[in-house]
N, C-alpha and C positions, 0 to 999 in steps of 0.2 A: 566693692565689698571689702571687708577687713581681711587681712592675711590670716590663713589657717595654720601658720607655722607653729603657733603656741597652743594649738588645740589639744595636743596630747603630749604627755611627758615622755622623754626618750626611754626606750626599753633597754634592759641590759644587753651587752654584746652577745650575739647568738653563739652558742657552742656548736662544735662540729656535729653535724647530723641533725640539728634543730631545723624545723620547718619555718621558713620565713617567707614574706611576700615582698618582692622587689619589683614585680611587674604587674601593671594594672592595665586592663583594656577599657577604653573610654569610647562613648558614643553620644550622639545628641547634638553635635555641633554642625555648623553649616558646611556645605561642600566647598565653600571658598576658603576655608581655613587651611593654612599650610602647616607642615610639620614643625617648622621653626616657630611659627606663631603660637601653636599649641604648647610647645616646650617652654617658650618664654612665659606664657601665662601660668603654667604649672610651677615653674621655678619661682615665680613671684608669690604664688598662693600656698604651695605645700612643700617644695624642696627641690634639690638639684636633679635634673633629668640627664641621663646618660645617652638614651636613644629614644627617638619618637618616630614611629612608622605609621603613616596615614594610608588608609585604603578606602576605596569606594566600590569594591567588587568582591564577589566570592563565587564559588561554583554554582551555576544555576541549578535549582532543584529539578529533579527528574530528567536531567540531561547528562550525556556522557561525552567526554572529550574524544573527538575523532581526529587523530593526528594525520590521517590520510586526506582529509578534506582540505581544499585550498583555504588558506587563512585570509579570506576576503569576505566582505559583507555579502551574504547571499541575497539574491534578488527577491526572494519571498519575504524578506524582512524578519523581524523578531516575532516570536510567538507572543500573543497578547497576554498570556498568563504569566509571563516572566516579570518579576518585580525586581527593580534595581535595589541594591543593598544600601542602606543609609551609611553615610561616612562614619568611620570608626578608626581607632588608633590603638596601637600596642606601645605602651610606654614603659621603659625601664628607668627606675629611680636609683639614685646612688645609695640611699639609705632605706631600710625597711620602714622606718618611722614615717618617711615621706609617702611611701606607697600606702601605708595604713591610713594616714591622714586623708589622702586622696580618695580612697575607697569609702571611708567613713563619711567624709563631707558629701560625696556624691549620693550616698545612701540617705542623707538628711536633706538632699536637694539644696545644698549650700555651695556646691561647686558650679558656678554660673559663668558661662562665657558668651558674650554678646547677647545677654538677656535670655539665654537658654540654659536650663539646668543639664548638666552632664550626667550620664548614667555610667556605672562602672561595674566591672567583673574582674575577679582576681582569683588566683589559685596559688597555694603555697608551694614552695620548692625547698630543696635541701640547701641550707647555708653552705655546707661543705662543697656541693656541686657548684654553686654560684661562685664561691671563692676560688675553687680550682679552675673553673672556666676562665676566670680573669688572669690566672697565673700561667696557664698552659697555652702557648701560642701555636696555632696551626701554621703549617707551611703552605702559603697561598701563592698561586701562580696565575696572575691575571692575564687576560688577552691571550690565552693559549689556543691551540688548534687541536681538534680531536678527530681521529679516524678510527673506525671500527672495522675489523676484518680478520683475516687469518694469515698464518705463515704457510706457504707452500714449500719453503725451504728455509734453512736457518738465516739466509740473507735475502729472502724474497717475501715481501708483504703485499697482499692483495686486499684492496679496500672495498668494503660493501656499503659504507655510509660515512658521511662527513658531517661534523657538527657545524654550527654557525661560523661565519668568517670572523666575527668579532664578538666580544662580550662573554666569552666562555672562561670560567675560572676552575682550575684544578687545585685541590687542597689535600694535604695529608695531615690528619688531625690526631695527635697523640692523646687528646682528651678522652676520646672514646675508641681510639684505634681504628679509625675508618678513613677511607679515601672517597672523595666526591668530585664529580663533574657537575657544575651548575651553570645554566645559561637561561636566557629569556627568549621566548618566541610567541608569536600570535597563534592562538589555538581556536579551532572551531568546536563548539559544543552542539551536538546533534540531539534532537528529540525523537525517541522511537515512535511516539504517537503522531509526530508531524514530520514526515520524511523530507519535505521540502524546506523546512525551517531550521535555522541554526543561529547561534550567537557566537561572535568572535570576541575573544578576550585575550589580553596579554597575560601570559603565565610564566612563572619560573619553573624550570624543569631540573630535577636532580637525579643523577645516577650515583648510587652509594653502595659501597662494598667494604667489608672489613679488610684490614691489612693482611690478616691471615689467609684470605682467599687469593692473594697474589702468589702464583706459583713461581714466577721469575720476572725479573726486570732486565731487559737488554738496553744498555746505555750507548747512545751514539753522540759523541761530543761535538763532532764537526758541524752538525746541523741542529744541535741542541734538541734532541728528541729522545724519547723513551718508547720501548715496546713493553707493555704490561700484559703478560699472559695470565689469565684468571682461571681459577679452579671452578668457579660458578658464575652465573650471570648476576650483574648488579641489580639491586632493587631500584625500580623506577618510580619517582614521585613527581607530583606537580602541585602547585597552588597558584591562585591568581596573584599577579605581581602587585607590589605596592605602587601607589601614585606619588608619594613623596616621602622622604626620609631625612631625619636630622640626627647626627651623631656628634657627641662632644668629647669622646674619649678614644684613644688609639687602640685599646685592648679589646678582646672579644668578650661578648656577653652570651648568656644562654639564649637559645632560640625563642622567638615569640610564641604565644599561645595560639597563633594562627597555624592550624594543622596542615602538615604535608599529607597529600592523598596518594595512595598507591594506585598505579595504573599499569597497563600492559606495554608492549613494545611500541615505541613512538616512531620507529623507522618504517618506511614503506616496504622495504625488502625483508623485514624481520631480522635485521643485522644484529641487534642486541641479543636476541634469543639464540641465534644460530652461530654466532662468531665469538671467539674467546680471546682475541688479541686487540688491545687498545693502543693506538699510536698517539703519543702526546708530543706536540711540538711547542716550545716556549721560548721566550726571549733570552738572549745570552746573558743579560744582566742578572738573571735569576740563578746562574750556575752555583754561586756559593750557597744559596739557600737550598738548591736542589741536592747538593752534596750532603748537607745536613739531613735532609729528608730521606735520602737513600741510606745514610748511616743509621737513622732510626729504623727504617724498614729492615735493614740487615740485622739489627738487634732483635727484631721480631721473626728472625729465621726466614726471611725472604731472600732467595738467591739473586744476587746482583751480578750480571755478566757485562763486563766491559767489552764493547765491540769497536773494532777499528773502523774509522771512516764514518760516513753518514749516508745521506741519500744518494742514489745514483750508482751506476754499474762500477765506476772507478772508486767509489767511496765505500762500497761494501754492502749497501742495502738497496734492493730494487723495489720500488713502489709502483703499483699499477692498479687500475680499477678492475673489478671482476667483470666478466663479459655481460652480465645482466644488470650492471650497476644502475640503480635508480628504479628498476622495474618493481612493480608491486608483487609481493609473494602471494601465490595462489593458495597454499596450504596454511592452516592455522599454526602449523609448525612444520619445519622442513622434514620431508620424508621422501625416500625413494619408493615410488608407488609401483613401479614395474621394471623388470629387467628380463630380457628375452632368455628363456631357458632356465630361469631360477625359480625354485619353489618358495612358498611362503616362509618356511623355517629359516632358510638361508638369507632371504631378503630381510627378514626381521633382524637377524644378527648384523647384517651390513648397516642397517639403520642404527642399531645399538652402538656400533663403532663410531658412526658420525656424531650421534648425540652425545657420546661421552667425550668427544674431542680427540680421540686417538688418531683419527684421520679426519679430513674435512671434505666437503662435497666436491671440491675442485680436483681431488685425487681419485674420484670415481670415474676412471677412464675406461674406454673399451677394452684396454689391456687388462685392467683389474677384473672386470666382469668376465673376460675371456678365460682367465685363470680359474674362476669359479665354475664356468660352464664345462670345463674339461675334466673336472673331478667328480667323484661320487658325493652325494649329499652327506653321507656319514663323515667323510673326510673333511668336507668343507665346514660342517658344523663344529667338529672338534677343533679345527684350525682357527675358526673365527672366535670360538669361545676363549681359546688361548690368546688370540690377538686382542680381545677385549680386556684381558688382564693387564696389558701394558699401561704404565702410569704416565708416560710422557708421549707427546705427539710423535708420530712416525711420518717422516717425510717421503720415504720411498716405500709406499704402501704395497706396490706390486712385488718388490723383492722380499719384503717381510712376509707377505701372504704365501708366496711360493715356498719360502723356507719352512714355514709352519706346515704347509700341506705335505711337503716331503717328509718332515719329521713325523707327522701323524701316520703317513703311509708306511713308514719303517717301524712304527710302534703301535700295533693294533690295540694294545692295552689302553691307549689314550682315547679310543672310541667310547662313546657313551653306552653303558650297558642298558639292557632292557629293564624298565622299572616294573615293580610288582603291581598286582591288581589293586592293592589298598592305597597306592600312591598315584599321583598324576603330575604331569609336567605343566607348570603354570607360567604363562608369560605376563609380564607386568609393564605398564606404561605409567610413568610419573609425569604429571602435567603441572607446570609452574605458571606463574603469571605471564612469562615471556616465552617459554619454550616447553619441550617435552623430552623425555628420556625413555627410549626402549631399553628394558633390562633383560638380559639373557634368561631363558626359562630355568626355573628351579623346581626340584622335585619336592612336592608337599603331600601331606595326607589328603586324600581325595574327599569329595562330598557327593551327596545323592545325585545332583544334577549332572555333574561331569561323568560320574560312573555310568549313568543311563545313556548319555550322549558321548560315549567314549570314542566313537569313530570320527567325531568332529570336535574332539577336545581342544584342538589347536585354534578353534574359532572363538573360544572363550578367552577373555582378556580382563585381567584385574587392573583397574585404573585407580591411581591414587593422586589426589590433589594436594600439592605441597607448595610451600614457599620456596624462593630461591635458596640455593645452598642446602636443599633437602631438609629445611626446617618446617616445623608444623605451620599449617595455614590457619591463622587465627582470625577472629571476627574483625579485627581492625584492618585487615587486608581487604575484606569483602564489603565492609560498611565504613562510613565516616560520618562525623557530625561537624557542623560548622563551629567556629569559635563561639564561646559562651556569649560574648557581647553581641555577636550577630544574631544568635538565637533570641537574646533578650530584646533586641531592637526589632526583629521580624516577628516576634511572638510565635516562633515555630521551633520545634525541637525534634522533628522527625528525622531519624538517621537516613542518610542517602546511601545508595548502592554504588560501588565502584565499578570500573570497567573490568576488574578482575572477577567480580561477581557475575557480570554479564558474560565473560568468557567461560566461566564454569557452567553457567546456565545453558549457554549455547551447546557445549559438549553434551550436557545431560539431555537436552530436549531435541537437538538435531543430530547428535552423533558426530562421527568424524570418519575420515578415510585414512587407512593405514595399510601400506603394502598392497594396495589394490583392492582392499576389502572395506566395506562400509560397516562400521561398528555402531551399535545402538545400545542404549542403557537397558539393562535387564533387571538387576536387583542388587541388594547389599545385605550382608549379615550384620549381626550385632557387633562383632569384633571389628568389621570393616568400618562401621559407623564411627567408632572411636578413632580409627586411623584415617578418616576422610577418604575412604575407598569405596569402590562399587564394581560390580561385575558388568561387563559389556559383552555383546555377542554379535558376530558377523553373520548375518542371515544368508542362507542359500535358497535354492528353489523349493526345498521341502521343509526346511526348519526355519521358523521365524521366532522372534521374541515372544509374540503372543501365543504361539503354539507351545513354547516351552513353559510359559506361565500357566497355561491351561493344564499341561501335564503335571505341573508341580502341585496343584490342588485348587480348591475353591476357597478364596479369601473373601470373607464377608464383612470384616471389620470396616466401619465407616470412619474410624479414627486413622488419620494419615500415618502417624508414627507406628501404631500397632500394625497397620496393614503392611507397611514396609518391613517391620521386624518379623512378621509371620512369613513373608516371602523369603527373607534372609535365613530363616530356620532351615530351609532346604540346602543352603550353602555352608552350613556348619561342617567343619572338618570332622569326619567320622570314620569308623571301621564298620564295614558291612559284615554282618555275622550270619544269622539264621533267617531263612524265609519262613514267616509264620503263616499258618493256615487259619482261616476265619474262626473255625470252631475251637481253636486253642487260645483265643484272646477274649477276655472279658473287658469291655470298654466302659462298664458302668459300675465299677467297684464303689461301694458306699463311702461317701465323704464323712469325715469326723468334724462336726461343727459344734461350737459353743459360743454364746455371747456375741454372735456376729462374726466370729473368726473361724477360718478353716484350718484346723490343726494338721490336716493331711494334704495341705496345698502343695502339689507338685510331686507326690510320691506314690508309687504303686508297688506291686509285688511280682516276684518271679520264682518259679519252683526250682528246687535244687537240681533236677535233671536238666532243665533248660539252661540254668546258670552254668552248669558244667559244660554243656554243649557250646555255649557262648565262649567260655574260658578256653575250650579246646581250639576254637577258631582263632582266638587271640594268642594262643600258645602260652596260656597262664594256668594250665592244669596242675602244675606243681605247687602253686600258691593261688588257688582260685579266689577271686574277689568276693566280698560279701554284698556289694551293691554296685550298680552301674548307673552312670548318667547316660541317658539314651535319647534317641529320636526314633519314633515309629509312626509312620503315616503322618498325621497332623498333630501327634502327641510329642511332648517333651517333658523331661523330668528325671527322676531317679526311680529305679526299681531295686528293692532289697530282697534278699533271699528269705523266703518263708515256705514252710511245707504247704502243699496244695491240699485240696479237698477230695482228691481222687475222682474228679468229675471231668477230667480231660482238659481243664483250663490250666494253661502253663504261664500265661502272662495276664496280669490283672492291672488295669489302668483306671484312673479316676477322671471325672469330668474336669477337674482343675488342671489336668495335664493336657487337655485337648485345646489346641490353638487354632486349628483350621481343619477342613475336610480334605482327605487325600486317600487315594486308592493304593498307595505304596505299601508293600507288605514285608519289607526287609527290616529286621531289627538292627538298628545302627547304634554303635557305642561311641560316645564322646570321651569318656574317662571312666575310671573305676577306683575303688578303694585300694589303697596301698600305703606303705610306710612313707610319710612325708614329715620331715623334721620340722620342729617348731621354731619360728623366729619372731621376735618382737619387731615392731616397726614404729615409726615416729608417732603415729596416731594412737596406737595402743599404749605406748610409753607415756604420752601426754595424759591420757585418761587415767591410767593407773597412778600416776603422780598426783593427779587431782583427787584421787581417792585415798591419798595419804600413804601410798607405798613410797618408801624412802628412795630418794634419788641416788643415794650411795649404793643401793642394790643394783641399779642399772649400770653404774660405773664399774662395780666389781665384776658383773657378768661380761661387760665389754672388755675389761682388762684380761679376764680369763680367756676369752675368745681370741684376742690379739696375741696373747702369749702362745697359744696353740698354733696359730697361723704362722707366727714368726719362727717356731721350732719345727715346722712341718718337714723341712729338708734335713734337719740334723738328728731328729729323734724318730725312729721307726714306729715306736708305740704311739707317739702323739699323732703321727701321720695316719696310722691305721685307725685310730680313734676318730680323727676328723672325717676321713672318707666314709666310714661306716655309720656314723651318727648324725652327720650334718649335710650329707650330699645326696641322700636318696639313691636313685638308680645311677646318677651321674658318676658315682665313685666306685662302681663295680669292678671295672678293669684294674684300677689302681689298687683296690683292696686285694684282688687276686694276686697281683704282682708282689705286693708287700708280704702277703702270707706265704708266698713261694720263696721269700728270702732276698728279693731284689733290694738294693740299697737306694733310698730316696735321694741321696745326694750325688750318686755317681751314675745311675742308669739313666740315659738321656730321655727315653720316652716317658718313664715314670716321673722323672724330674719335671718334664714339661707339663704333664697332667697335674701334678701337685701345685706347680706355680700358677697354672690356669685356675685351679680351685681357689687358691689363696687370693689371686687378683679378683676373681668374681665375688668372693665374700667380702673383701675389703671395699670393693666398689658399692656393694649393697649396704655396707655399714656406713660409708661416706654419704651416699645419696638418700637412703631411706632409713638409716639407723636400724638396720636389720641385725639384731643381736641374737645369737643362738641361745636357745633354751633347751638344755638337755632333758628336763622333765616337761616337755611340751610337744604338741603335734598339731598339724593341720588335718582336720577330720571332716568327712562328708556327713552332712546331717541326714538322719533317718528317723522313723517314727516307731514307737513301741506299739505294734499292732495288737499285742495281747492285753494291753491296758494294765500292766503291772506297776509301772512307774507312777509315782504321785507328783503333784505339782512341786517344783523346786528340785526334783531329782533328775538324774540322767544316768546313762550307762555308757561306760567307755572300756573297751578292750583293745589296747594298742599293741601293735606288733613291735617287737624289740629289735633294734639294729644288731646284726650279727653277720659273720661271714657266710652263714647258711643262706641268708637273703641274697647275697651276691652269687653264691654257687648255683642256685636254682635257675638263674638267668642263663647259665651255660649248660643246662641239661640235667636231668635227674641223676645221672650216674655220678655227678660231683657232690650231690647233696647227701648228707648223712643224718639229717634230722628234719622233723616237720617244722612248720612255722611256729616260732616262739611268739607268745602273746601274753601280755600282762593286764590283768583286770585292775582298774584304778578304783580305789575306794577312798572317800574323803572329800574335802572341799576343793572345788576346781573353779578356775576363772575361764570364762568363755567370751569371745568377741568375734565379730565378722567385719571385714573391711568393705567399704569405708566405715569408720566409727568416729563420730564427732561429738557425741553427747555422753556424759558420764553414765547415763542409763543404758548405753549400748554395751557396756561391760556387765555381763551377768555372772553372778556368783551362785553356783549350783552345788548340790550334794551328789557325788558319784556313788552309786551303790552297786553291789554284786547281785546280779540276777542270773542264775544258771540257765534259765530258758532263753536268754539273749546272748549266750556265749558264742553263738555262731556268727554274730555280727562283729567283725574285727575291723579296726581302723574306721569305725563309724562313731559319730556322736548321736546317741539314741535319745530322743526327746519323749516326754510323756504325752499321751493323748488326753490327759486330764488337766484341769485348771481353768482359770479365768481368761488366760490369753496364752497363745503359743510362745514358748521361750525363744523360738527362732524369730518370730515377729518382733519380740522385745529387743532383739539384737539387730539394730539398724534396719528394722522392717523387712527382714529376709524371710525366705520360705525354704522348702525342702526340694527344690527342683535342680539341685546340684551345687548349692552354695557350700563353700569350705569354711570351717570355723577354726579359729585359733583357740586351743585349749591348753592350759597348764595346771599342773597339780603341785608346782613348786611353792612351798609354804611362804617363801620370801616374797613371792609376787601376789599373794592373796591380801587384799586390803584388810587393815586391822579390824574393822567392824564386821567383816564377813557377811555383809548385807549389800544387796544391790540397790542402786538408786532407782527412783521411779523411772520407768522407761518412757521414751518419747512416744508421742502419738504419730504413727506413720500412715494414718489413713490417707490414701491418695486423693487428690482433688478429682472432681468429675472430669473424665476425658472428653475433649472436644470432639463432637461428632459432626461429620458432614451430612447435609440433608439428602445426599445421594451416595451411590456406591463410588468408591475411590477407583477411578479409571485412569487418572493421570499419575502414574507411579513416580515420575521424576519429581513432582512437586514435593514429595516427602523427603527428598535428599537435600534440597537447598537449605532449609533452616537448620539442618543437623550438622552442616560443615562448619 
């Protein structure tokens, strides 16, 4: 066939940041074609090839790599349903024009090799990245040796696993600031549905971690080795190895479109997950290059320690294998399950020390446990908490523990004080793809379940699934898709699940053992769902997971997500207030409905006397709230203060507030109305800008905010203004100190508070464009039960920031005036996060209605109109949503009219044909 080189005119040189195509994936050729043959053909037809990588394999569908299985062909043979992958190649061209010609020709079936038309797939990349990749050379160290283990002393390394004897490459790459260990090994892929079947494939394995995760590097020149102590575990990847490769250039190129797949620990003993020191041995001829690599790492603030000598007792470093070297680890993560004479709270903190890397498992000697057995639990707990705060590894664990125990014994103030009834001590476990971290208990606001089971509160455990380095666990870690060319050739595009997904699912379905207890999945709350967290419980003889769920209530929803969310409602952090009697509660308050919308969705009523009783329990009687966000039995939503009918009913709830059936009778409070300063954010700014609010307005407000923050230490008036108007409750102490005459620039405690406020607001400005709006508030949505407001109107009575608001927090004897409040009249702008459509910003008319003056720090909506204004704003309701409101004329769009709102009618929820009995299944897709 004729050459395709002249098929397209050359395009202009790409500018920095432009998207270009320099890589094309090809398929459709015979299995006998070599990489060099394919490259020669493409260079003849379309243009110069820099790299061509040919493969005939990819990860088998529905199979998981099992690095513990022997990498030999199993006797059972391959499963019959496994299809071999057609040959395909990843080709990097020298010029974008050549890549484009290859893709276009393949699309027209004009790229023919050995009478077979080639198929192509391509994806654009940044020309700047491609150019920078070619110019930034990584420091590569081929044929290196890797050992993973721990330091038991500054000069004693104990190995838990060794990499392959040959073929391992270590690299330090300034291109993306990462370090990598890469090697190839035979790997068995097991099929859950066929326990006796497996497929053995050649795979590339990569351990990758950012340079910033290297805490220190110990350099031993005599034996050309390094000890890298890491702050977190490397991310582990694999992909099937290439069959043939051709490269014509000496510099580095961007990686192929062949995806690396995340996986769990590849070592039998779990060494990658439980050990934090990596010993690298390399050839002496690489020392000049290693010195440059170490200089680069030093520039990135990595501590480089020059150690005399090398391996051996006379050279300074002792290297030996751990006693259980090569043995398969029994736990999914290393954990001390039992120690004679130690109770669960102490054992949990011992595990926390090991998981953090302050000490390692080889230091858990009989002497160490003996020290714990001789002291009271309170002393041990305080000592271990302080021990956990150490940032560097401790080599003499016994001496450090004894010193801390003696210090605590001499200072009783270091002992943990008894926590109040409204709070609880919560233990956390963070699970990553390769390891787990016990975290010391923290005091948090309690919830309904833990309050009821207070005597076994230590059996509840909050488990969070995260990526290595405490990063968010995203879907790319749990799922992967084959390269686009493979999907095209196989006519399949179903995403596969990774071994990380399997690990998470195993924990959720089968539970795990921790400190001698078996923990099982219980439930999760809405907030936990966003954090990839869940509650687990360790059953005893009388309390089981099912018995707790039964006590929680009757959950009838056949939608998996709603079922789980309803259960999680019991785990919302709340304040327990008043025990309600059945005759005091009306659970059938009439809904307000028009045009298919529920205007009263999520809101009820509370009488003034009950509201004051609740305020007294919360110590808010000097400034009683106008509305509360609550949980009661199976109800959730907001209750606003309204006069009762003198019929004995003190709490009125609507059907829209009922989520499930429960016999619980305590009125629980999540939050309440209070002064909350208004801040713009990036979404609101974007929408206001699209509605023709001048961008100069936002710049001016930002400059004014920055000016105040920069003068917060030099000008007392500015400091007082900042802490009283933009800090809500967080600025109370600082405001009192400023009003008492303390100088913000010289008083250490006041200065530290003001600097913390400044840093917090600057961080919000940097990350979310949080610009302070003096004439703005965040208000809780409520309903005009009297029907006075008309469509397009609202009522706002906002509390004013003043010293009085700070004084009432410290007792009524300090306060000299009642709560100040300002009734807003005029045009206002209202929005609720998240807001992504111009119609989410609503422009309303605030009016003065004397009958509503008791509702302070509320945004009162009308019960009249074609559609609820709350629903027009991002499809929200009145069950506790907060709304940003401003009456600043500069922020009101010139037309003073709202865009047509979006239609937020939800799609029909998927219902199971049966009751939801497998609660775990609802967690998997949410992570």
